[in-house]
N, C-alpha and C positions, 0 to 999 in steps of 0.2 A: 534352578539355574537362572540367572537374570535375562529377561527378554530384551534382546538389542534390537528388536525390529524397528522400532520407532528411530532409534539412532542411526541406523543405516538409511532408512528411508529419507532424513533429513540432511544426510551428507551429500552436498551438490557436488563436491569435486570428485569423489569415487563414482557417483551416479554419471557425471558427464565423461569421465575417463573410460568408462564402458561403451558408452554411446558414440564416441566422436575418435576418429584417428589423429586428429588435430588437438594437441594439448595445450599448445601456446599460439595464440593468434595477436600479432601486432598490426595496426594498420594507421598510416597516415601519422605515425610518431613524429613530434616536433620537441627537440630539446635545444634550449639556448641557455648561455650564459653570458648574460649582458648582450652584447651585440653579436657574440660569437654563436652561430649556428652549428650544433654539432649533429643534429639528425634534423632532416627536411623531408617529411612525408615517408618515413622510413615504414616498409612492410615486411612482415617476416612470419612464417609459418614452421612449428615443430612439431613433427609426427610422434606419436605415441610408440615406446618401445627403440627409438633411435638414439644413436650418438651423434650429435651433431656439434661440429667445431665452429667457432666464431672467430675469424681472423681479420685483419687490417692494419694499416699503419697506425703509428702514433697519433693520437688525436681525432681518431675515427669514432671514438665513443663506445669501444666494447664493453667497458665496465658501467658506462652510463646507461647502456641499453641493459644490461642484467639487472641493474638497480631499479631501473623503470619497471622492468618485468615484476619484480620482487615487491614493488610497491615501497621501495626505499627511497625512490625519488619521483616527484611528481611532474610529468612532462608538461611542456606547454599546450601540447594539442596531440590528439590522436586517441585511439582506443586499444585496450589490451585485455585479452581474456585468457585466464589461466585455468585449465581444467573446466572451462565452462563457466567461470566467475569472473566478474568484473573486477580486473586488478586494480583499477582506479576507484572503486567504490570506497566510500568513507564509513560504511556500515560495519560495525564491529563484527558480526558474523561472518561476512565476506572476507574481512582481513584476516581473522582467525582460522579460517577454512583454509585458505592459502598457505598461512604459516604453518598449519598442522601437514600440510602435503608438499612441502618443498623443503629440502636439505640444501645447506649452502656451505662450500669450502672456500673461503675468502684466500687470497694469494699468500698471506703471512700465517695463516691458519686462525688467526684472531682468537686464540685460547686465552682464558683468564690466567695471567701467570701466577697468582696466589693460591689457585686451585689445582688439585691433583687431575691427573687424566680422567680418572672415574669421576670425579666431581664435575669436570667440564662436561662429560657426556650426559651427566643426571640433570644439568641446567633445564634443557628443553623438557625433560620429563617431569621436573617441578613445576615448570611453567604450565604446561598443556594437560598433565595428568597428577594434579595435586593429591588425588585419592590413593595413589600408590603407596604401599608402605616402604620403608626404607631397605629392608631386605631384597624387596623384588626389584627396586631402583638399582641396587647395587648388582644384582643378577643381571639385569638387562643391560646396563652398562658395561658388564664383563663381557657379555655376549657379543656386543657391538665393537669392542675393543678388539676381540678375537676375530670377528668378520672382517676388520681392516687390516688384519696382517700383523697384529702388534702381539708380543706374549703377554700373558696375563699378570706378570709382576709389572708391566707398564701403567696398570691401573693406578697404582698408589703412588706413582712419581709426579713431580711437578714438570711442567714444560720445559724449564731451564735444564733438566737432568736429560732430556731427549736429544737426540740427533735431528737435524733438519728434517730428514725423510720419515722418521718416527713423529713428528710433531704434524707433519702432512696426515700421517695415518690417524692420529690421534683427532685432528681437526675433522676427517672423514668419519670417523667413528661418531662424533657429535652429529654431523650432518645426517647421519643415518638413525639417528636416536629415536625419531618417531616414525619409522619405516615409511619415508615418503615414497610416492611414486615418480617424483621428479627431483633431480639432483642437479644443484648448478656448482660447477668447479671454475673458479679463477685462477689461471695460470697454475694448475696443480702440479707440474713438474719442475717449474722455476727453480733454480738452486739445486737440483738434483743431480748427481753424476750419471752418465748414461746407463749404468747397470740399474740404479735406482729409478730412475724415470722410467725404463723399460717394465721394470717390476711393478709400479705403480700403474702404467698402462694395462698391464695384464690383469691386474687387480679389479680395475674399473670394467673391463671386459666379462671377468667372471661375476661380478656383482651386478651387472645389467643382466645377465643369462639367468643368474639364480633368483633376482628379486624383481625381474621384469620392470626396470628402472627406465626413464627416459633422461636422457644425460646432455646438459648444456654446458659445452667446454668453451671456455676462453683461452686461446693457447697462441704462442709462437713456436710452438715445438713441432716442427715438421714430421719429426718421426712419430709423435701421437696423432698427427693428422692421418698420417699414412697406415698406421698401425691398427688404429680403434674407430675412427670414425666413418659414420655411414654417409654422411653428407657435410659439406662445408658450406657456410655463409660468409661471404666476402663484404666487408663493410668500405666503402669508399664513396667518395664524393656526396657524403652526407646520406648515404641509402645503402640497402644491401643490394649490391650490383649483380650478384650471382649467388644462388643457394642450389647446390646439385652435388652429385657424387663426384668425388676427386677426379675420375677420368674425363667428366665433362668441365669441371673447373679449370683443368691443365688447358684445355683447348679455348678457354673464354679469351677474347680478345681485348684486354684492358692492360694498360702499361704496368700497374701495380701487380697485377695477377701475373703477367709473363715473367716480370722480374722475380718475383716471389717464388714462383712454382717451377721456374725454368733455370734456376742458379745452381751452382756446384752443391751447395747443402742440399737443395730439394732433390738433385740426382742422386746423392747418397742415401737419402731417406727411403727414395724410390726403390733403389737396389737393396736396401735392407728388409724393406716390408716386403719384396717379392721373395727374398731368400726365406723370411718367417713362414710366408704362405706356403712355400715348398716344403719346409720342414713339416708344417701341421698336415699337409696332403700325404706325405710319406709315412 
């Protein structure tokens, strides 16, 4: 049997995740586009094993924040750590470690249209584990497809042959390809009908429990916030103005927060969430 002791010892992401309950640290983040300041000394911490929802009005930089954390955008100032690794480092081994330990589902799925679902899921496997044989890659892709709630025959279909909800799940399967401890979801229920959105929320809860994931969700979906999020971070005034469980967020005295969490749609989401909790308890 191959000795993997050295491989595990030099894996900073896994080592950091065991030692520290905070897996994402953002401090003093500044993002500008020309003269427009999107983030001005923004701070955020995400704890291991939680599902955190990121909310805010248009232009508050929710996706910009996610892209900065993932290293897809270089901020103008600030510090970011992901699993104990400097996310702003240019060192190839640091970038590789973060890529291997984060999975991302973008809003539109971002699937390669000319590849089958299975081939899409195999892309990160080929990139990060070129030693895997074709048969093993296929079996791993099939496992991730099933894990994401898709039937096995979806593996050989093109994205254009899938419904919107199925494409979301295919994108999720690819995000899970490398068994990442961190999962980023950008508006995962956007465009889904209420039944499909609720099923996707339930899937994320199940995966969190089964795989021990930490989940970072950008969403406008109040049902998602109330159904699955442990905490909610509110972006406003170029900062995170609140980061707490929903019960505390609802009491936060900020105009946008009060309007967002106390409008008619919020009340409907609260009632639905309470009903689901009663069903689970019964």
